[in-house]
C-alpha positions as a printed NumPy array, in Angstrom:
array([[-16.343, -16.993,   1.982],
       [-20.257, -16.424,   2.709],
       [-22.511, -15.268,   0.105],
       [-22.978, -11.948,   2.191],
       [-19.406, -11.225,   2.146],
       [-19.389, -11.879,  -1.624],
       [-22.147,  -9.736,  -2.149],
       [-20.664,  -6.987,  -0.461],
       [-17.202,  -7.473,  -2.068],
       [-18.971,  -7.148,  -5.633],
       [-20.792,  -3.903,  -4.32 ],
       [-17.342,  -2.575,  -3.415],
       [-15.955,  -3.449,  -6.772],
       [-18.899,  -1.3  ,  -8.426],
       [-18.243,   1.458,  -6.338],
       [-14.549,   1.716,  -6.847],
       [-15.735,   1.729, -10.708],
       [-17.905,   4.433, -10.158],
       [-15.152,   6.517,  -8.129],
       [-12.908,   6.341, -11.373],
       [-10.946,   2.775, -10.8  ],
       [-10.504,   1.734, -14.377],
       [ -7.644,  -0.52 , -14.269],
       [ -8.865,  -4.281, -14.638],
       [ -5.979,  -5.681, -12.938],
       [ -6.73 ,  -3.504,  -9.929],
       [-10.295,  -4.482,  -9.791],
       [ -9.402,  -8.102, -10.476],
       [ -6.815,  -7.854,  -7.386],
       [ -9.466,  -6.416,  -5.295],
       [-11.893,  -9.424,  -5.971],
       [ -9.171, -11.9  ,  -5.345],
       [ -7.781, -10.493,  -2.15 ],
       [-10.082, -10.828,   0.781],
       [-10.42 ,  -7.743,   2.754],
       [-11.913,  -9.207,   5.843],
       [ -8.879, -11.452,   6.492],
       [ -7.236,  -8.19 ,   7.45 ],
       [ -9.157,  -7.191,   9.968],
       [-10.712,  -8.642,  13.255],
       [-13.615, -11.22 ,  12.911],
       [-16.059,  -8.925,  14.702],
       [-15.953,  -6.344,  12.113],
       [-16.293,  -8.592,   9.208],
       [-19.744,  -7.152,   8.165],
       [-18.148,  -3.91 ,   7.569],
       [-14.885,  -5.22 ,   5.545],
       [-16.256,  -4.381,   2.059],
       [-17.282,  -0.751,   2.901],
       [-15.356,   1.629,   1.141],
       [-14.008,   3.265,   4.444],
       [-10.895,   2.885,   6.666],
       [-11.256,   0.513,   9.673],
       [ -9.23 ,   0.337,  12.827],
       [ -6.778,  -2.526,  13.309],
       [ -4.524,  -3.701,  16.278],
       [ -1.767,  -1.145,  17.402],
       [ -3.932,   1.881,  17.096],
       [ -3.595,   1.674,  13.227],
       [ -6.077,   1.724,  10.504],
       [ -6.372,  -0.533,   7.4  ],
       [ -7.055,   2.131,   4.463],
       [ -9.983,   2.782,   2.661],
       [-10.451,   0.466,  -0.608],
       [-10.658,   3.522,  -2.826],
       [ -7.186,   4.792,  -1.572],
       [ -5.655,   1.216,  -1.856],
       [ -7.058,   0.977,  -5.585],
       [ -6.492,   4.653,  -6.751],
       [ -2.588,   4.427,  -5.602],
       [ -2.531,   0.977,  -7.019],
       [ -3.754,   2.163, -10.214],
       [ -1.417,   5.348, -10.284],
       [  1.56 ,   2.578, -10.033],
       [  0.614,   0.983, -13.404],
       [  1.716,  -2.211, -12.163],
       [  3.173,  -4.79 , -14.936],
       [  3.532,  -8.565, -14.013],
       [  7.134,  -9.166, -12.573],
       [  7.673,  -5.416, -11.264],
       [  9.728,  -5.335,  -8.145],
       [  7.791,  -2.77 ,  -5.814],
       [  8.921,  -1.337,  -2.369],
       [  6.005,  -0.537,  -0.053],
       [  6.75 ,   1.96 ,   2.684],
       [  4.254,   1.088,   5.838],
       [  3.177,  -2.398,   5.698],
       [  0.206,  -1.933,   8.073],
       [ -2.487,  -4.465,   7.738],
       [ -0.698,  -6.123,   4.662],
       [ -3.942,  -5.564,   2.65 ],
       [ -2.088,  -3.006,   0.107],
       [  0.751,  -5.236,  -0.199],
       [ -1.613,  -8.25 ,  -0.846],
       [ -3.314,  -6.175,  -3.823],
       [  0.047,  -5.363,  -5.297],
       [  1.052,  -8.992,  -5.313],
       [ -2.352, -10.285,  -6.671],
       [ -1.397,  -7.769,  -9.467],
       [  1.615,  -9.538, -10.371],
       [  4.22 ,  -7.612,  -8.309],
       [  7.097,  -8.85 ,  -6.435],
       [  6.479,  -6.673,  -3.234],
       [  9.113,  -5.676,  -0.678],
       [  7.338,  -4.199,   2.337],
       [  8.623,  -2.408,   5.48 ],
       [  6.825,  -1.572,   8.82 ],
       [  8.274,   0.339,  11.853],
       [  5.948,  -1.024,  14.572],
       [  7.438,  -4.14 ,  15.81 ],
       [  3.861,  -5.644,  17.043],
       [  2.206,  -5.113,  13.725],
       [  4.828,  -6.003,  11.776],
       [  5.267,  -9.425,  13.489],
       [  1.135,  -9.893,  13.028],
       [  1.016,  -9.026,   9.729],
       [  3.974, -10.994,   8.668],
       [  2.382, -14.314,  10.011],
       [ -0.73 , -13.282,   8.332],
       [  1.06 , -12.605,   4.993],
       [  2.981, -15.864,   5.234],
       [ -0.281, -17.866,   5.606],
       [ -2.152, -16.241,   2.611],
       [  0.532, -15.139,   0.231],
       [  4.197, -16.387,   0.577],
       [  5.364, -14.306,  -2.416],
       [  5.712, -10.81 ,  -0.147],
       [  8.85 , -10.177,   1.751],
       [  8.409,  -8.373,   4.866],
       [ 10.852,  -6.17 ,   6.877],
       [ 10.904,  -4.563,  10.103],
       [ 12.437,  -1.118,   9.947],
       [ 12.215,   2.507,   9.427],
       [ 10.566,   3.354,   6.395],
       [ 12.56 ,   6.497,   5.58 ],
       [ 15.63 ,   4.221,   4.899],
       [ 13.614,   1.819,   2.439],
       [ 15.131,  -1.487,   1.858],
       [ 18.17 ,  -0.585,  -0.097],
       [ 19.716,  -4.338,  -0.211],
       [ 17.206,  -5.192,  -2.912],
       [ 17.386,  -1.929,  -4.575],
       [ 16.597,  -0.622,  -7.658],
       [ 12.825,  -0.894,  -7.455],
       [ 10.636,  -0.375, -10.713],
       [  7.788,   1.06 ,  -8.385],
       [  7.745,   2.453,  -4.466],
       [  4.419,   3.117,  -2.983],
       [  4.261,   5.171,   0.3  ],
       [  1.202,   4.523,   2.507],
       [  1.498,   7.344,   5.09 ],
       [  1.786,  11.051,   4.829],
       [  5.491,  12.336,   4.073],
       [  6.549,  15.871,   4.996],
       [  8.535,  15.823,   1.667],
       [  9.878,  13.489,  -0.843],
       [ 12.715,  11.519,   0.91 ],
       [ 15.938,  11.28 ,  -1.382],
       [ 16.832,   8.064,   0.487],
       [ 13.498,   6.466,  -1.564],
       [ 14.1  ,   8.102,  -5.005],
       [ 17.695,   6.902,  -4.823],
       [ 16.325,   3.304,  -4.756],
       [ 14.096,   3.782,  -7.602],
       [ 14.948,   2.425, -11.192],
       [ 15.28 ,   5.176, -14.067],
       [ 11.707,   5.202, -15.59 ],
       [ 10.188,   4.032, -12.253],
       [  7.195,   5.57 , -10.507],
       [  6.799,   6.462,  -6.549],
       [  3.451,   7.219,  -5.552],
       [  3.559,   9.095,  -2.205],
       [  1.076,  11.279,  -0.275],
       [  3.397,  14.732,   0.66 ],
       [  2.214,  17.106,   3.188],
       [  1.038,  18.062,   6.759],
       [ -2.693,  17.286,   7.655],
       [ -3.928,  16.974,   4.332],
       [ -1.761,  15.445,   1.611],
       [ -1.181,  15.818,  -2.092],
       [ -1.156,  12.562,  -3.712],
       [  1.866,  12.713,  -6.003],
       [  3.394,  10.6  ,  -8.518],
       [  7.193,  10.669,  -9.385],
       [  8.966,   9.623, -12.448],
       [ 12.619,   9.123, -12.416],
       [ 13.558,  10.446, -15.852],
       [ 17.065,  10.462, -14.951],
       [ 19.994,   9.493, -12.401],
       [ 19.212,  12.959, -10.927],
       [ 15.985,  14.095, -12.354],
       [ 12.482,  13.584, -11.228],
       [  9.12 ,  14.801, -12.599],
       [  5.927,  15.286, -10.526],
       [  2.372,  14.848, -11.03 ],
       [ -0.368,  15.601,  -8.436],
       [ -3.749,  13.747,  -8.249],
       [ -5.728,  15.332,  -5.573],
       [ -5.758,  15.707,  -1.663],
       [ -5.906,  12.767,   0.689],
       [ -5.354,  11.98 ,   4.641],
       [ -3.197,   9.7  ,   5.665],
       [ -1.298,   9.077,   9.087],
       [  1.992,  10.657,   9.402],
       [  5.213,   8.879,   8.274],
       [  7.398,   8.566,  11.312],
       [ 11.087,   8.006,  11.6  ],
       [ 12.917,   5.21 ,  13.642],
       [ 11.087,   1.927,  14.916],
       [  8.768,   1.098,  17.44 ],
       [  9.881,  -1.952,  19.251],
       [  7.897,  -4.25 ,  21.963],
       [  8.75 ,  -3.54 ,  25.657]])
């Protein structure tokens, strides 16, 4: 990694601190994970700017602050089993893994799934990737300590809260257009509490899968 990219990464970490990221585990993960590996090489000079960037298949890699903010809300403990809905570039999964989580992640776009699975196998073999409809989750490995949704859901899917452990957290943006960032705590078998943490804009959470032709 070049001195220029290292310097840019340190500036990003300072920006995240200024924006209210105080979880040192999150910041250490941002320092450990090389965001430039999750984008195409011609955009490497933009890798550590605090902004989303385009990736293949018409998708984006999320803004670093958004990744850090959701990760902070999850309050990851070493060994937590985490379900991620929307693998995308794989950067969020890599951050959670660097924080000590055991990550199960699902992606609905087959092309993106294949590319990201290959990348994650090269840089972090501890992440388990799946191709499928995120609304279904990955029930065969439930229950999860934490669930993170990285796309804007129209509502909170019951199929996902059913896969959450009691006293576990789910962080999910909910709404059309602009979403409210919500943290759900499963307080009992059929009871949930909700907290709101401001407005964000994510791509919509879509049903079914998109296969390569």
